[in-house]
N, C-alpha and C positions, 0 to 999 in steps of 0.2 A: 417794301419791295419797290424796285424801279418799275415804272409803268410806261414811261415815254421818253424818247430822246429826240430832241429837235436840233438840227445843225444847219447853219446858213453860212455859206462862203468859207468853209474850212477845208483846206486841201482840195480833193476832187469832189467834195460834197457841196454842191451849190445850194440845193434846197431839199432837205431830207427830214421826214418825220417817221420815226420808227416806233411802233407800239411794242412794248416789252412785256413778256410774260414770265412766270417763275423760271422757266427754262427757255432761253432764246439762243439759237445758234445762227451765226453769220456764215453763210456758205456762198461761194461763188468763185469765178476765175480770178487769177492774179490781176491786180490793178483795178478792182471794182470798188474799193473803199472799206473793206472789212477792218483793216488795221486802223484806218482813219476814224471809224466809229468807236473803236476801243480807245484810241488816243483822245478822242473828244470826251468820253466818259471820264478818263483819267485826269484830264485838265480840270474838270469840275469837281470830281470827288477824290482825287488822288491824295497822297500823303503830304504834299506841299500845297500851300495856299497859292492860287493862280496869281501870276504877275506877268509883266511884259516879258520877263526872261523865260517864261514858260512857252512862249511862242517862238517859232523860227520865222524870221521876217526876211524875205517875202514868201518863203516856201509854204507856210501854213495858210496863206490866202489863196482862194480859188484862182487858178490861172496866173498865179504869182502877182495878182493885182491888189496891191496894198491900199488902193483907193476905195476898196469895198470893205465894209465892216464885217467882222466875224461875230456870230452869235451861237452859243451852245447852251441848251437848257436840258436839265434832267428832272423829271417829275417822279414823285413818290406817292404811294397809296398803301397803307395809311401814311399820313404826313409824319415827318420826322419831328420829334418833340425835343426841344432844346431848353435848358435852364441856364440863364445868363448869370453873370457875377452878382446881380442884384436879386437873385432867386426868383426872377420872373420867368414864366414858361412861355415859349414861343412854338407855334406849330408851323412847320415849313413844308409846303407841298411841292415847291419847285426851286431849284437853284439854277441861276442863269449867269453865264460869263459872257460879256461882250467886249470886243476890242473895236473901237471906232476906227475909221480909216486913217491911215497915215497921211499927214499933210506934206506934200512934196515941196520942200523949200530948198533943198540942196541935192547933192549927188545921192545921198542915202536917205534923205527925207528926215523929218522930225518924228519924235515919239508919238505913237497913237495914244488914245485915251482908253484905259482898261477899267471896266466896271464889273463888280461881282455883286449880285443881289439875291435876296431870298424873297419868295412870293408866298404870301400866306393865304 
């Protein structure tokens, strides 16, 4: 079960920690970040592995400021158990995607540094 969503500098979500329960509803007026929360979960847990192409630059950065890094983390309880190709089991309690700030060297800047990590 998903237990927590943490979002930093993603779209309109500057600093957000959302506890998740078996049934969680996002309710509010237009423009408050409901879709951004769902998109954040999709970036981490969606059907495609996150890449720089997963982000819209600079639209996905808070206030279109690509000099600030993005962080999205999704926590599980119980942890997700994964068996790798060497038949070793791994228990994953959190998946985190981070996109470090873009370094502005030209008109459009250079690519940011994307990391995906699991926390045990």
